[in-house]
Phi, psi and omega in degrees: 000137177229144183231149172261138177282127176273109182283003176272010189312313190298318176290325174298333183256358185304314186294320179286327174287331175289325175288326182298315187286327186275317190255344188214065191283154181284136165240164179222142170238147175269107177222128177056039177078013181236153171262133181239114185267149172199176177228141184220146174203153167090175177216150176132203175305130176301127168230140187234134191244132178229127182272180179281187184284334182244049184208202183185173179317318184299338182292349181262010185312301183294324175301315190290316181300324174293302187288339179298340173299332188230000192207161173270111186258119176243113172246126176266162167259117186304157176315133181078003179241154187046242175253023179270134184295138174307158171288165184291317188288134171293332181232063185294147174260186181289340180288329177298310182303313185299319179296315172303311179311310182301310183301328178288311182298321173302314184291337181268357179069036170264108184265340180208143180203157162280130184250126184245127180232126175246127178054241189285347170301332180299329178296313177287327174303314179281337167298319179289317179295342181256002185267198186288345182259024190298334182297350185273353177242117186280328177210144186249128164234128186243129179236122188038074186278137175276133178280331185083178197236015186282347181289139178313326174296351186248017181308311179295316174301316181305313182291326181289316176298312174299323184285324183285322181294316179293319173303313181307308186299319185286316189280325184260323191078165188299316192292310182292322173303319180298312174308317189278314182285319191299322178306333184284346191275354187239170177275161182298344186267002182300147178281153178304324182285322169301317185293317179295317190287329175290310184297320182298322175290319188282338177294340184261018174292158178255127186295329178293313179299316183296326176296316173297323181295323177304321182285328181285330167298321182272348181259347190251159180225105186308323185283348174290352180263350179277165001277169182259155181255007191218153184296152188224131172243133174241129180239157177211144174288142181292339179249031180286126182251011178247311159246107193286149179309321176291335172293314173307308181303315178305314178303312183300318179294324175298319191276337188072035173246174178280160182222135176206155173272163176242115182287146176060050179206148173257230184280324181265061181297336173296334174273314188281329177228065190296311186301318177300301183306311182303320183295320182294312182291328176291330178285328174298316174302313182296315182290332180293327179282325182277356179076021173301138181240185180274000000 
């Protein structure tokens, strides 16, 4: 499968950038000596969105605009992403990210929420949802979850993935890496604007935060945090070539969760099919309020 890099990316994202500033602006908190960036819109029950390794809070823009009509939508920039201070450890684990998430929720006065993790964000989400503060998560939603390479059986893959990603960062730099990698986040039918928006978000990665995220991906195993005490929904784009549907379905079964595909979408389904994803999340909010279970 081959993709052409669209050099019209700046003009294709101009409208989305304007919407971002107007409807889903960045805010920052000072917590425990660190700066934590996030975006917020809407009022109502809280839903918290955690992005993947090659993205940021802005990737949730169109999903947030839909959900903001019925919920308080919070999308963080993970530590080391956007204007968020990196974590202290050079190779942090999921508990380090979960601790920062707890600090952010406390600062925002969020005592209970639907927690959503996309791709690598799923590892932080499930670590928080399985920890001592699990009562603060009414429902967990994982979109194209990354399992991670921390299990002993994946030692060879872990070494290869770490080396490949770090080498790409050093040799290509963020900008060129975004140009090369972003097309593979989407289905072949993705619109030019969706392709440009994925690239725009990826081009804003911070090298230090990305290096820490690589260590999280390579050092953690999502399934070590199972079983869960709350309902869990797992979704995957039908054309996802990064976390394949079969793998996501296997994770859902191991977690005791539901599984469903998102049609006409690759890995970055919140960008490619924002209305569909927002609809699934709106349903999760409703089920969390009514006490619907698996």
